[in-house]
N, C-alpha and C positions, 0 to 999 in steps of 0.2 A: 316827670320821668321816674319810673319805678326804681331804676338802678340807684339813683341819688339817695332814696330812702333806704334801700337795701344796704348801702354802705353806711348810711348815717346811724342805723340801729346798732352797728358794731362800734360806733364811736361814743356810745353812752356808757359812762362808768357804772360798774356794778350790774351790767346786763351782759351776761355770758351767753354762750351758744345755746344752752338748755333753756334759759329764760327767754331769749330772743325767739327761739322756735315756738315756744309756747305762746308768746305774744302774737306772732305772725299767724299761727294756726287759729287762735281765738278771734283775732280781729279780721282775718282774711287777707291781709297784706301788710308789708312793712310800712307803707305809706299811711295806712289808717291810724298808726300810732300817733301821728302828728295832729290828728283831730280828736283823739280819744280824751275823755275826761277821767278824773281820778277814780270815779266809781266804776268806769269801764275797765280800768286796769286792775282794780282790787278784785274784780270777778274772775280774773285770770289765775289759774293755778300757779303757785310759786311766787306770786307777786303780792307782797305785803303792803300795807298802807304806806309805810315810810319809803319803800322802794318806789311805789307809784308816784309819790310826791317828788322824789329825786329825779325820776324819769322826766316828769313834766318840767322840772326846773332846768334840766340839762339838754332837752331835746333840740332847742333852737341852736345852741352852741355846737351840738353834734352835727346838725345839718350844715352849718357853716364849714366845719372840718371836712364833711363829705364833699362839699363843692370843690374844695382844694384838691381832694383826692381824685375827683372826677377829671379835673383839668390835667393832673399828672397822667392819668390813664390815657386820655385822649392824645396828649402831646407825645407820649412815649410808646404808643401802640401796645399797651398792656391789655390783656384780656381778663376782665373780671368774671369770676365764676360764682354765681349765686347757688346756694345748696339745693334749690328746687328746680334748677335748670338742667336740661339734658346734658350739657357739656361739663357739668360738675363731675369730678372723679367718682365713679360709682363705688369704688372700694371704700370711700369715706362716708357715703350717704347713710349707712346704717348705724353709725356711731353717734350716741347722744352728744358727745363733745366735739363733733366735727364742726369746723368753722362755718359761720354763716356765709362769709365771702372769702374767696381765695383770689390772689392776683398772680397772673401767669404771663410769662413772656417766653415764647419759644415756638417750636414747630412740631414737637412730638405729640402723638395721641396720648392723652392722659387716661385712656381706657384701653390699654393694650391687652393682648391675650395673656401675657405673663409679665410679672414684675419681680425683681430681686433687689432688696436693699442690702448695701454693703457699708458697714461702719467699723471704726476702730480707732486706735490711738492717734493723737496728733504727732507723736514722735515714734514712728515705727522703726524697727530694725530693718536691715537689708533683707533678712528672712521674711518679715512681714510684707514688705513691698513686693518681693518676688512672688510670694504665695497669692497676694491679692491680684497681681497682674496675670498670673497663670489662671486663676479662677475666672476673671473677667474674660480673658481670651477664650477659655474653654466654654463659656456660656454662649458665645456668639451663635453657635449652630442651633441653639434652642430658642433664640430670638426674644429674650426678655428685655424690657427696659430696665436699665440699671439706675437705682435710686440711692442717693446719699446726701450729705449735708454741706458739701463744698468747704469743709474745714480743712486745716492743715492735715498732712499725713495720709492715712488710709482713705479718707473721703476723697481727697485730691487725686490720689493714685487711681481709685476706681473710676472717677470721672475722666481723667486724662487717658487711661487705657481704653475706656469705652469710645472716646472720640477717635483715638488712633486706630481702633479696629472697626470703626464705622457702625458702632452700636448707639442706639438712642439712650441718652442719660439725662436724668432730671435731678437738679439740685434743689433741695428744700431748704429755704433760708430762715434764719432766726432774726431777720431784720427786713426793712423795706427795700423796694427795688431801685431806690435812688442811689444805691451804693453796692459795692461788692466787698465782702469781708471773708477772708483777708484780701487786702488790695492786690497782693501778688497773684491772685487768681483771676484778675480782670480779663486777660487774654483767653484763658481757659473758659471763663463764663461766656464770653462772646461766641466761642466755638460751640459751646453747649446750646446756646440759643438757636444756632443754625442746625444742630444735630441732636436736639433734645429740648431742654427748657429749664427755666428757673421758676420756682413756685414758692409763694409765701402767703401767710394769713395776715401779715403785718402791713399796715399802711406805709406809704412811701417814705415818710419821715422817721419811721421807727429805727432806733439805733440797735446795734447788736448787744443788747443788755443781757447779763447773765441769766436772768429769769426767763428769757425768750427761748433758750435752747432746749430745755426739757419739753416745751410746747412743740418746738420744731421736731424733736425726736418722736413724739407721738404720731405726727403726720407721716414721717418716714415709715414707722411700723405699720400704720394703717394702710398705706399705699402699697406695701410690699406683700406679695404672696409668701415670700421667704425672706428672712433676714439673716445675713452672715456677719459674724463677728471675727475680725482679723486683728489680733493683738489689742489688749485692753488691760488696765489694772482691774482689781476686784470691784472698785467703785468708779463711776464716771459716766459720761454721756452714752457710751456704747452699751453699757450694762443697763442704763435706763431705757434705751431703745429696745433691748432684748426683753426687758420686763414688760414694756408696753406690748410688744409683739406676742409674748406669751399670754397676756391678758386678752388680747384680741384674737386668740386662737390661730395665730400664724405659726408657721414652721420656723424654728430657730436653728441655725447651724453655727458651728464654731470651728476654727482652724486651730488644732492643738499646737503647743509650743513646748520648749524645754522647761522642765519643772522649776529651775532656779531663776528663770527670767521674769522680771517684774511684770512685763507686758504680756506674759503668757498666763498670768494668774487668773485673769478674768475668763478667757475662753476655757481654760482647763477646769475651772470651777463649774462653769455652766455644763460642761460635758460630764464631770464627776457627779453632779447633783441631778443629772438626767433632765436638764432644762434646755439642752441643745444637742443636736446630732453632731457627732464628730465627722468632719469631712477632710478630704485631701485634694479632691479635684471637683471640677464642675460636674463630671459624670456622677459623682456621689449625690449631688443635689438633684440631678435629673432622675436618678433612680428612686430616691425617697419621695420626690414630688410626683413620680409616675408619669413624667412627661413623655417617656418613650412607649408607654402603653397606649398607642393610638388605636382607637376602636374602628379599624377599617375592615374587620372581618364581617362576612354576611351575618346579619342578625335575624334570627327567626323567633318570632313570638311563640312562647310556649303556652299551651292551654292551661296547664296546672304547673305553677312554679312556686317554690318555697322562697320566702324572703326572710332575711334576718330582721331583727327588731329595728336596726338602724335603717335598712333599706325600706322597710314598711313606713317608717317615719318620714323619710324623704318623699316617698310616693304620696303619702297623705298631704304633705305640705304642697307639693306640686299640684295635686288634684284640687285642693282648696283655693289655689291662686290661678289655676289653669296653666300658667307658665311662670317660671322664676329664673332670675339671673343667678349664677353660681355664688355671687357675693351675698345675695339675699338669703340663699339656702344656708350659706356658712353662718350668717348672722343668726338664723333661726336654729340651726343645729348646734352651734357652739362647739365645733370640732375643727382641728387643723385642716388646711386646704388639701394636704396629701391624703388624709383619710377620707375626706368628702369625695375627692377625685376618684379614689379607688372604688368607693361605693357606687358612684355614678357610672363608672366603666362597667361594673358588674351588672348594673341595671340595664345598660345599653346591650350587653351581651345577651341578657335574658329577654330582650325585646320589650322592656317595660317603659323605658323613657327614650326620648330621642333629643339630640342637641339641636339648637336653633342658632342662627347668627347672633353674635354678641354674647356668647357664652351663656345662653339661656336654655332652659330645659322644659319640655312638656311631656305628657304621657303619650304613648303610642295609641 
């Protein structure tokens, strides 16, 4: 069973996502690792001799752990998502550090047209709660999936308001699916499974250890087209998420607060240092993300058309691949989603590219 070995490779200590992908690419499958010899592994880029020896020594133990994981998956109707499978979130596919396996329980499509991450302090003020609820409610007309981390405070507020307003919401966990943390969110988590989902890269027995949460935050950032910060100290999980989002060329937004409030310091600093757009409403996000610029006007191909350097680069990438998903283009271009969307809209108006189902693009 390929899945057993795909899980098992993640159970080997010192084999992270980059090394695991290199192994799978070189050997042809995860399963091939269990018949590989030391010399086979040393030939793989990034695998030193000592690492090869450790892999061989630990692989049988990892396989036994994977068998327990598989039993939990089957018993609890968990969906495993291997990074080479079609159902793996495409927004994650293009990152070197994306997990080999994700574990998912829910009903939401993990490849929706739009996604928005909302994070913030675990101890929000009444102002922060009200602003978060107002933004979530305002986003409904634009149809994004709301992504957060199911933590106390702003995370919980964004998930709960999403459920109340009938929007799909996905909680990215810093632990396994055999528990809900915090426990007070169990009822909310069950509603989310019915109107969204729970997603984690951690095996079912993984505890909510401190070191897991920065890893969780990178997943939130990568899955989100836009990340919103609602109340945060200058340091903390929300700022880590914003930093990841910036590194992944995602659009970052922050709700401003009073200058003397401790939990306004983080968003205000992001705005002041030009690392986040200041927003007051969901309409501000839609405007910057250009969601309202629907290209429904008749498009007439022009015989001679001038392209900007960026537009020409996009055309060249699409031409070389025949067609590309917008996530693949963003990975290649290394620009925020709002800027890429603007360029694609202009190229559609000029009759140069046309959209395909699944947010893919090809040349006319």
